[in-house]
Every structure is written in C-alpha cells, then in structure tokens.
PyMOL Python script that loads the backbone (N, CA, C, O; Angstrom):
from pymol import cmd

cmd.read_pdbstr("""\
ATOM      1  N   MET A   1       0.818  -1.199  -0.129  1.00  0.00           N
ATOM      2  CA  MET A   1       0.504   0.029  -0.261  1.00  0.00           C
ATOM      3  C   MET A   1       0.635   1.346   0.140  1.00  0.00           C
ATOM      4  O   MET A   1       0.648   1.745   1.305  1.00  0.00           O
ATOM      5  N   GLU A   2       0.721   1.941  -0.768  1.00  0.00           N
ATOM      6  CA  GLU A   2       0.958   3.358  -0.822  1.00  0.00           C
ATOM      7  C   GLU A   2       0.459   4.432   0.031  1.00  0.00           C
ATOM      8  O   GLU A   2      -0.636   4.312   0.581  1.00  0.00           O
ATOM      9  N   ARG A   3       1.276   5.611   0.201  1.00  0.00           N
ATOM     10  CA  ARG A   3       0.112   6.507   1.004  1.00  0.00           C
ATOM     11  C   ARG A   3      -0.938   7.267   0.392  1.00  0.00           C
ATOM     12  O   ARG A   3      -1.657   7.950   1.121  1.00  0.00           O
ATOM     13  N   ALA A   4      -1.183   7.236  -1.229  1.00  0.00           N
ATOM     14  CA  ALA A   4      -2.467   7.253  -1.794  1.00  0.00           C
ATOM     15  C   ALA A   4      -3.244   6.139  -1.836  1.00  0.00           C
ATOM     16  O   ALA A   4      -4.332   6.399  -2.348  1.00  0.00           O
ATOM     17  N   HIS A   5      -3.158   5.282  -1.587  1.00  0.00           N
ATOM     18  CA  HIS A   5      -4.173   4.191  -0.900  1.00  0.00           C
ATOM     19  C   HIS A   5      -4.660   4.585   0.701  1.00  0.00           C
ATOM     20  O   HIS A   5      -5.801   4.522   1.158  1.00  0.00           O
ATOM     21  N   ARG A   6      -3.404   5.010   1.389  1.00  0.00           N
ATOM     22  CA  ARG A   6      -4.024   4.964   2.639  1.00  0.00           C
ATOM     23  C   ARG A   6      -4.871   5.807   2.793  1.00  0.00           C
ATOM     24  O   ARG A   6      -5.721   5.528   3.639  1.00  0.00           O
ATOM     25  N   ALA A   7      -5.014   7.231   2.030  1.00  0.00           N
ATOM     26  CA  ALA A   7      -5.700   8.409   2.315  1.00  0.00           C
ATOM     27  C   ALA A   7      -7.121   7.841   1.378  1.00  0.00           C
ATOM     28  O   ALA A   7      -8.209   8.251   1.783  1.00  0.00           O
ATOM     29  N   LYS A   8      -7.114   7.039   0.315  1.00  0.00           N
ATOM     30  CA  LYS A   8      -8.067   6.799   0.183  1.00  0.00           C
ATOM     31  C   LYS A   8      -9.340   6.234   1.046  1.00  0.00           C
ATOM     32  O   LYS A   8     -10.438   6.731   1.296  1.00  0.00           O
ATOM     33  N   LEU A   9      -8.765   5.054   1.376  1.00  0.00           N
ATOM     34  CA  LEU A   9      -9.414   3.980   2.278  1.00  0.00           C
ATOM     35  C   LEU A   9      -9.114   5.070   3.549  1.00  0.00           C
ATOM     36  O   LEU A   9      -9.507   4.381   4.491  1.00  0.00           O
ATOM     37  N   GLN A  10      -8.693   6.252   4.105  1.00  0.00           N
ATOM     38  CA  GLN A  10      -9.529   6.689   5.294  1.00  0.00           C
ATOM     39  C   GLN A  10     -10.599   7.848   4.608  1.00  0.00           C
ATOM     40  O   GLN A  10     -11.620   8.149   5.226  1.00  0.00           O
ATOM     41  N   ARG A  11     -10.315   8.406   3.419  1.00  0.00           N
ATOM     42  CA  ARG A  11     -11.719   9.012   2.953  1.00  0.00           C
ATOM     43  C   ARG A  11     -13.093   8.325   2.758  1.00  0.00           C
ATOM     44  O   ARG A  11     -14.242   8.744   2.897  1.00  0.00           O
ATOM     45  N   ARG A  12     -12.493   6.915   2.323  1.00  0.00           N
ATOM     46  CA  ARG A  12     -13.868   6.040   2.294  1.00  0.00           C
ATOM     47  C   ARG A  12     -14.404   5.094   3.249  1.00  0.00           C
ATOM     48  O   ARG A  12     -15.539   4.651   3.419  1.00  0.00           O
ATOM     49  N   PHE A  13     -13.076   4.859   3.943  1.00  0.00           N
ATOM     50  CA  PHE A  13     -13.881   4.215   5.376  1.00  0.00           C
ATOM     51  C   PHE A  13     -13.271   4.850   6.444  1.00  0.00           C
ATOM     52  O   PHE A  13     -13.033   4.158   7.434  1.00  0.00           O
ATOM     53  N   GLY A  14     -12.904   6.273   6.455  1.00  0.00           N
ATOM     54  CA  GLY A  14     -12.744   7.072   8.123  1.00  0.00           C
ATOM     55  C   GLY A  14     -13.602   6.600   9.199  1.00  0.00           C
ATOM     56  O   GLY A  14     -13.070   6.219  10.243  1.00  0.00           O
ATOM     57  N   LYS A  15     -15.113   6.576   9.044  1.00  0.00           N
ATOM     58  CA  LYS A  15     -15.536   6.114  10.690  1.00  0.00           C
ATOM     59  C   LYS A  15     -15.362   4.690  10.856  1.00  0.00           C
ATOM     60  O   LYS A  15     -15.479   4.314  12.022  1.00  0.00           O
ATOM     61  N   HIS A  16     -15.127   3.847  10.046  1.00  0.00           N
ATOM     62  CA  HIS A  16     -14.835   2.423  10.457  1.00  0.00           C
ATOM     63  C   HIS A  16     -13.575   2.146  10.500  1.00  0.00           C
ATOM     64  O   HIS A  16     -13.214   1.005  10.787  1.00  0.00           O
ATOM     65  N   LEU A  17     -12.989   2.798  10.318  1.00  0.00           N
ATOM     66  CA  LEU A  17     -10.832   2.640  10.676  1.00  0.00           C
ATOM     67  C   LEU A  17     -10.791   3.337  12.155  1.00  0.00           C
ATOM     68  O   LEU A  17      -9.777   3.105  12.813  1.00  0.00           O
ATOM     69  N   LYS A  18     -11.634   4.034  12.646  1.00  0.00           N
ATOM     70  CA  LYS A  18     -11.584   4.576  14.366  1.00  0.00           C
ATOM     71  C   LYS A  18     -11.028   3.560  15.084  1.00  0.00           C
ATOM     72  O   LYS A  18     -11.482   2.456  15.385  1.00  0.00           O
ATOM     73  N   GLY A  19      -9.959   4.094  15.324  1.00  0.00           N
ATOM     74  CA  GLY A  19      -9.256   3.317  16.870  1.00  0.00           C
ATOM     75  C   GLY A  19      -8.702   2.200  15.717  1.00  0.00           C
ATOM     76  O   GLY A  19      -8.422   1.192  16.365  1.00  0.00           O
ATOM     77  N   LYS A  20      -8.504   2.025  14.678  1.00  0.00           N
ATOM     78  CA  LYS A  20      -7.669   0.824  14.082  1.00  0.00           C
ATOM     79  C   LYS A  20      -6.460   1.385  13.610  1.00  0.00           C
ATOM     80  O   LYS A  20      -6.324   2.590  13.400  1.00  0.00           O
ATOM     81  N   ARG A  21      -5.274   0.239  13.379  1.00  0.00           N
ATOM     82  CA  ARG A  21      -4.343   0.490  13.305  1.00  0.00           C
ATOM     83  C   ARG A  21      -3.896   0.173  11.749  1.00  0.00           C
ATOM     84  O   ARG A  21      -3.536  -0.948  11.390  1.00  0.00           O
ATOM     85  N   VAL A  22      -3.970   1.326  10.868  1.00  0.00           N
ATOM     86  CA  VAL A  22      -3.439   0.766   9.332  1.00  0.00           C
ATOM     87  C   VAL A  22      -2.179   1.355   9.111  1.00  0.00           C
ATOM     88  O   VAL A  22      -1.958   2.550   9.310  1.00  0.00           O
ATOM     89  N   ILE A  23      -1.067   0.268   8.565  1.00  0.00           N
ATOM     90  CA  ILE A  23       0.177   0.359   8.305  1.00  0.00           C
ATOM     91  C   ILE A  23       0.334   0.479   7.168  1.00  0.00           C
ATOM     92  O   ILE A  23       0.034  -0.443   6.410  1.00  0.00           O
ATOM     93  N   CYS A  24       0.927   1.822   6.645  1.00  0.00           N
ATOM     94  CA  CYS A  24       1.652   1.866   4.940  1.00  0.00           C
ATOM     95  C   CYS A  24       2.864   1.557   5.020  1.00  0.00           C
ATOM     96  O   CYS A  24       3.689   2.034   5.799  1.00  0.00           O
ATOM     97  N   LEU A  25       3.038   0.684   4.158  1.00  0.00           N
ATOM     98  CA  LEU A  25       4.539  -0.242   3.903  1.00  0.00           C
ATOM     99  C   LEU A  25       5.245   1.018   3.226  1.00  0.00           C
ATOM    100  O   LEU A  25       6.172   1.605   3.783  1.00  0.00           O
ATOM    101  N   ASP A  26       4.740   1.387   1.991  1.00  0.00           N
ATOM    102  CA  ASP A  26       5.479   2.364   1.187  1.00  0.00           C
ATOM    103  C   ASP A  26       5.834   1.385   0.226  1.00  0.00           C
ATOM    104  O   ASP A  26       7.034   1.444  -0.041  1.00  0.00           O
ATOM    105  N   ILE A  27       5.289   0.614  -0.313  1.00  0.00           N
ATOM    106  CA  ILE A  27       6.064  -0.361  -1.203  1.00  0.00           C
ATOM    107  C   ILE A  27       5.263   0.675  -2.927  1.00  0.00           C
ATOM    108  O   ILE A  27       4.146   1.132  -3.173  1.00  0.00           O
ATOM    109  N   PRO A  28       6.189   0.638  -3.471  1.00  0.00           N
ATOM    110  CA  PRO A  28       4.934   1.151  -4.788  1.00  0.00           C
ATOM    111  C   PRO A  28       4.830  -0.228  -5.713  1.00  0.00           C
ATOM    112  O   PRO A  28       5.470  -1.249  -5.967  1.00  0.00           O
ATOM    113  N   ASP A  29       3.744   0.359  -5.998  1.00  0.00           N
ATOM    114  CA  ASP A  29       2.917  -0.394  -6.834  1.00  0.00           C
ATOM    115  C   ASP A  29       3.667  -0.593  -8.505  1.00  0.00           C
ATOM    116  O   ASP A  29       3.178  -0.193  -9.562  1.00  0.00           O
ATOM    117  N   ASP A  30       4.670  -1.159  -8.359  1.00  0.00           N
ATOM    118  CA  ASP A  30       5.561  -1.088  -9.810  1.00  0.00           C
ATOM    119  C   ASP A  30       5.512  -2.377  -9.875  1.00  0.00           C
ATOM    120  O   ASP A  30       6.203  -2.663 -10.853  1.00  0.00           O
ATOM    121  N   TYR A  31       4.900  -3.805  -9.180  1.00  0.00           N
ATOM    122  CA  TYR A  31       5.580  -4.958  -9.156  1.00  0.00           C
ATOM    123  C   TYR A  31       4.485  -6.271  -9.978  1.00  0.00           C
ATOM    124  O   TYR A  31       3.327  -6.258  -9.561  1.00  0.00           O
ATOM    125  N   ASP A  32       4.659  -6.844 -10.566  1.00  0.00           N
ATOM    126  CA  ASP A  32       3.586  -8.123 -11.033  1.00  0.00           C
ATOM    127  C   ASP A  32       3.423  -8.821 -10.167  1.00  0.00           C
ATOM    128  O   ASP A  32       4.389  -8.953  -9.415  1.00  0.00           O
ATOM    129  N   PHE A  33       2.357  -9.474  -9.894  1.00  0.00           N
ATOM    130  CA  PHE A  33       1.566 -10.545  -9.199  1.00  0.00           C
ATOM    131  C   PHE A  33       3.162 -11.659  -8.413  1.00  0.00           C
ATOM    132  O   PHE A  33       3.983 -12.366  -8.998  1.00  0.00           O
ATOM    133  N   MET A  34       3.026 -11.393  -7.208  1.00  0.00           N
ATOM    134  CA  MET A  34       3.937 -12.786  -6.677  1.00  0.00           C
ATOM    135  C   MET A  34       5.635 -12.227  -7.341  1.00  0.00           C
ATOM    136  O   MET A  34       6.588 -12.993  -7.201  1.00  0.00           O
ATOM    137  N   GLN A  35       5.760 -11.322  -7.800  1.00  0.00           N
ATOM    138  CA  GLN A  35       7.292 -11.011  -8.283  1.00  0.00           C
ATOM    139  C   GLN A  35       8.310 -11.135  -7.177  1.00  0.00           C
ATOM    140  O   GLN A  35       8.289 -10.517  -6.113  1.00  0.00           O
ATOM    141  N   PRO A  36       9.415 -12.228  -7.667  1.00  0.00           N
ATOM    142  CA  PRO A  36      10.694 -12.546  -6.467  1.00  0.00           C
ATOM    143  C   PRO A  36      10.508 -11.102  -5.292  1.00  0.00           C
ATOM    144  O   PRO A  36      10.123 -11.069  -4.124  1.00  0.00           O
ATOM    145  N   GLU A  37      10.962 -10.057  -6.201  1.00  0.00           N
ATOM    146  CA  GLU A  37      11.351  -8.660  -5.559  1.00  0.00           C
ATOM    147  C   GLU A  37      10.501  -8.026  -4.398  1.00  0.00           C
ATOM    148  O   GLU A  37      10.888  -7.658  -3.289  1.00  0.00           O
ATOM    149  N   LEU A  38       8.801  -7.985  -5.134  1.00  0.00           N
ATOM    150  CA  LEU A  38       7.782  -7.803  -4.117  1.00  0.00           C
ATOM    151  C   LEU A  38       7.946  -8.484  -3.128  1.00  0.00           C
ATOM    152  O   LEU A  38       8.342  -8.125  -2.019  1.00  0.00           O
ATOM    153  N   VAL A  39       7.588  -9.709  -3.561  1.00  0.00           N
ATOM    154  CA  VAL A  39       7.642 -10.987  -2.259  1.00  0.00           C
ATOM    155  C   VAL A  39       9.025 -10.907  -1.077  1.00  0.00           C
ATOM    156  O   VAL A  39       8.999 -11.093   0.140  1.00  0.00           O
ATOM    157  N   ALA A  40       9.944 -10.629  -1.792  1.00  0.00           N
ATOM    158  CA  ALA A  40      11.032 -10.218  -0.695  1.00  0.00           C
ATOM    159  C   ALA A  40      10.749  -8.857  -0.044  1.00  0.00           C
ATOM    160  O   ALA A  40      10.642  -8.772   1.179  1.00  0.00           O
ATOM    161  N   SER A  41      10.637  -7.878  -0.786  1.00  0.00           N
ATOM    162  CA  SER A  41      10.018  -6.664   0.120  1.00  0.00           C
ATOM    163  C   SER A  41       9.240  -6.654   1.125  1.00  0.00           C
ATOM    164  O   SER A  41       9.445  -6.075   2.192  1.00  0.00           O
ATOM    165  N   LEU A  42       8.349  -7.270   0.838  1.00  0.00           N
ATOM    166  CA  LEU A  42       7.020  -7.388   1.855  1.00  0.00           C
ATOM    167  C   LEU A  42       7.190  -8.467   2.891  1.00  0.00           C
ATOM    168  O   LEU A  42       6.380  -8.322   3.806  1.00  0.00           O
ATOM    169  N   GLU A  43       8.068  -9.608   3.051  1.00  0.00           N
ATOM    170  CA  GLU A  43       8.763 -10.304   3.777  1.00  0.00           C
ATOM    171  C   GLU A  43       9.549  -9.344   4.664  1.00  0.00           C
ATOM    172  O   GLU A  43       9.359  -9.373   5.880  1.00  0.00           O
ATOM    173  N   LYS A  44      10.484  -8.434   4.082  1.00  0.00           N
ATOM    174  CA  LYS A  44      11.271  -7.541   4.977  1.00  0.00           C
ATOM    175  C   LYS A  44      10.525  -6.686   5.883  1.00  0.00           C
ATOM    176  O   LYS A  44      10.789  -6.538   7.076  1.00  0.00           O
ATOM    177  N   THR A  45       9.432  -6.049   5.150  1.00  0.00           N
ATOM    178  CA  THR A  45       8.665  -4.936   5.800  1.00  0.00           C
ATOM    179  C   THR A  45       7.748  -5.256   6.615  1.00  0.00           C
ATOM    180  O   THR A  45       7.377  -4.570   7.567  1.00  0.00           O
ATOM    181  N   VAL A  46       7.327  -6.315   6.291  1.00  0.00           N
ATOM    182  CA  VAL A  46       5.943  -6.822   7.428  1.00  0.00           C
ATOM    183  C   VAL A  46       6.996  -7.310   8.588  1.00  0.00           C
ATOM    184  O   VAL A  46       6.536  -6.966   9.677  1.00  0.00           O
ATOM    185  N   ALA A  47       7.713  -7.701   8.672  1.00  0.00           N
ATOM    186  CA  ALA A  47       7.890  -8.749   9.888  1.00  0.00           C
ATOM    187  C   ALA A  47       7.833  -7.877  10.657  1.00  0.00           C
ATOM    188  O   ALA A  47       7.446  -8.091  11.806  1.00  0.00           O
ATOM    189  N   ARG A  48       8.155  -6.814  10.289  1.00  0.00           N
ATOM    190  CA  ARG A  48       8.313  -6.049  11.861  1.00  0.00           C
ATOM    191  C   ARG A  48       7.162  -5.610  12.654  1.00  0.00           C
ATOM    192  O   ARG A  48       7.291  -5.017  13.725  1.00  0.00           O
ATOM    193  N   HIS A  49       6.077  -5.893  12.141  1.00  0.00           N
ATOM    194  CA  HIS A  49       4.729  -5.403  12.381  1.00  0.00           C
ATOM    195  C   HIS A  49       4.015  -6.427  12.890  1.00  0.00           C
ATOM    196  O   HIS A  49       2.930  -6.226  13.434  1.00  0.00           O
ATOM    197  N   LEU A  50       4.766  -8.128  12.716  1.00  0.00           N
ATOM    198  CA  LEU A  50       4.018  -9.120  13.077  1.00  0.00           C
ATOM    199  C   LEU A  50       4.703  -9.798  14.322  1.00  0.00           C
ATOM    200  O   LEU A  50       5.917  -9.715  14.510  1.00  0.00           O
ATOM    201  N   PRO A  51       3.784 -10.522  15.219  1.00  0.00           N
ATOM    202  CA  PRO A  51       4.656 -11.039  16.009  1.00  0.00           C
ATOM    203  C   PRO A  51       5.562 -11.951  15.748  1.00  0.00           C
ATOM    204  O   PRO A  51       5.258 -12.458  14.669  1.00  0.00           O
ATOM    205  N   SER A  52       6.531 -12.432  16.178  1.00  0.00           N
ATOM    206  CA  SER A  52       7.454 -13.454  16.155  1.00  0.00           C
ATOM    207  C   SER A  52       6.756 -14.891  16.131  1.00  0.00           C
ATOM    208  O   SER A  52       5.731 -15.232  16.721  1.00  0.00           O
ATOM    209  N   PRO A  53       7.534 -15.599  15.341  1.00  0.00           N
ATOM    210  CA  PRO A  53       6.837 -17.612  15.690  1.00  0.00           C
ATOM    211  C   PRO A  53       7.443 -17.556  16.702  1.00  0.00           C
ATOM    212  O   PRO A  53       6.782 -18.480  17.175  1.00  0.00           O
ATOM    213  N   LEU A  54       8.056 -17.335  17.424  1.00  0.00           N
ATOM    214  CA  LEU A  54       8.808 -17.887  18.178  1.00  0.00           C
ATOM    215  C   LEU A  54       8.487 -17.124  19.719  1.00  0.00           C
ATOM    216  O   LEU A  54       9.117 -17.112  20.777  1.00  0.00           O
ATOM    217  N   GLY A  55       7.364 -16.588  19.339  1.00  0.00           N
ATOM    218  CA  GLY A  55       6.897 -15.457  20.794  1.00  0.00           C
ATOM    219  C   GLY A  55       7.154 -14.144  21.028  1.00  0.00           C
ATOM    220  O   GLY A  55       7.964 -13.551  20.315  1.00  0.00           O
ATOM    221  N   GLY A  56       6.743 -13.748  21.675  1.00  0.00           N
ATOM    222  CA  GLY A  56       7.293 -12.017  21.864  1.00  0.00           C
ATOM    223  C   GLY A  56       6.782 -11.641  20.578  1.00  0.00           C
ATOM    224  O   GLY A  56       6.081 -12.279  19.791  1.00  0.00           O
ATOM    225  N   GLU A  57       7.436 -10.070  20.489  1.00  0.00           N
ATOM    226  CA  GLU A  57       6.940  -9.290  19.538  1.00  0.00           C
ATOM    227  C   GLU A  57       7.866  -9.381  18.204  1.00  0.00           C
ATOM    228  O   GLU A  57       8.912  -9.984  18.443  1.00  0.00           O
ATOM    229  N   GLY A  58       7.775  -9.043  17.185  1.00  0.00           N
ATOM    230  CA  GLY A  58       8.667  -8.983  15.883  1.00  0.00           C
ATOM    231  C   GLY A  58       8.800  -7.813  15.384  1.00  0.00           C
ATOM    232  O   GLY A  58       9.532  -7.594  14.419  1.00  0.00           O
ATOM    233  N   GLY A  59       8.007  -6.787  16.068  1.00  0.00           N
ATOM    234  CA  GLY A  59       7.879  -5.349  15.648  1.00  0.00           C
ATOM    235  C   GLY A  59       8.685  -4.872  16.456  1.00  0.00           C
ATOM    236  O   GLY A  59       9.220  -5.304  17.476  1.00  0.00           O
ATOM    237  N   ARG A  60       8.748  -3.337  15.550  1.00  0.00           N
ATOM    238  CA  ARG A  60       9.405  -2.419  16.554  1.00  0.00           C
ATOM    239  C   ARG A  60       8.297  -1.753  17.620  1.00  0.00           C
ATOM    240  O   ARG A  60       8.700  -1.347  18.710  1.00  0.00           O
ATOM    241  N   ARG A  61       7.071  -1.671  17.304  1.00  0.00           N
ATOM    242  CA  ARG A  61       6.001  -1.822  18.357  1.00  0.00           C
ATOM    243  C   ARG A  61       5.447  -3.031  19.061  1.00  0.00           C
ATOM    244  O   ARG A  61       5.169  -4.179  18.714  1.00  0.00           O
ATOM    245  N   SER A  62       5.380  -2.200  20.408  1.00  0.00           N
ATOM    246  CA  SER A  62       4.747  -3.393  21.224  1.00  0.00           C
ATOM    247  C   SER A  62       3.179  -3.594  21.234  1.00  0.00           C
ATOM    248  O   SER A  62       2.505  -4.624  21.244  1.00  0.00           O
ATOM    249  N   ARG A  63       2.763  -2.001  21.227  1.00  0.00           N
ATOM    250  CA  ARG A  63       1.464  -1.939  21.591  1.00  0.00           C
ATOM    251  C   ARG A  63       0.756  -1.390  20.787  1.00  0.00           C
ATOM    252  O   ARG A  63       0.896  -0.264  20.309  1.00  0.00           O
ATOM    253  N   PRO A  64      -0.407  -2.497  20.500  1.00  0.00           N
ATOM    254  CA  PRO A  64      -1.116  -2.388  19.436  1.00  0.00           C
ATOM    255  C   PRO A  64      -1.754  -0.745  18.995  1.00  0.00           C
ATOM    256  O   PRO A  64      -1.733  -0.384  17.818  1.00  0.00           O
ATOM    257  N   ASP A  65      -2.193  -0.028  19.880  1.00  0.00           N
ATOM    258  CA  ASP A  65      -2.845   1.351  20.469  1.00  0.00           C
ATOM    259  C   ASP A  65      -1.568   2.336  19.815  1.00  0.00           C
ATOM    260  O   ASP A  65      -1.813   3.534  19.670  1.00  0.00           O
ATOM    261  N   GLU A  66      -0.188   1.797  19.422  1.00  0.00           N
ATOM    262  CA  GLU A  66       0.829   2.889  18.928  1.00  0.00           C
ATOM    263  C   GLU A  66       0.495   3.204  17.432  1.00  0.00           C
ATOM    264  O   GLU A  66      -0.576   2.598  17.394  1.00  0.00           O
ATOM    265  N   GLY A  67       0.563   3.437  16.857  1.00  0.00           N
ATOM    266  CA  GLY A  67       0.517   4.097  15.631  1.00  0.00           C
ATOM    267  C   GLY A  67      -0.037   5.007  14.553  1.00  0.00           C
ATOM    268  O   GLY A  67       0.576   5.158  13.496  1.00  0.00           O
TER     269      GLY A  67
END
""", "prot")
cmd.dss("prot")
cmd.show_as("cartoon", "prot")
cmd.util.cbc("prot")
cmd.orient("prot")
C-alpha cells in the first residue's frame, strides 16, 4: 500500500477505521503479481509489524494502540 491508497481508505472508510491501526508499507505498486522482488520486500517490511513465530513481538512497536 502506498500513502495514496491509505488516504483513499481514510476518505472512504474513515469512521470504520477509528481506533484501528492501518500500516502503510510504502512499497510502490510497480511489481507483477508474486514477483520475487515484491515478495522479498513484503517479507522484510511486514515482519517488523507481526509477532515473532517464536513468541514475543517481532515488530518495533509492542502495543497495538501505537501508530
């Protein structure tokens, strides 16, 4: 999602997003479906926002209300 996509979501669904965390990964929409470079970029960028598979937090933020 790019910042423009986030802005569209906010305009269209703003009241439904209240209190929700929407993360903009700033990955440009310049890739083909499942292009290896896109997958690598997603894996690298998304990992910090998800809990670690071994427990604990994988991301730099530990509270869901931050952001």
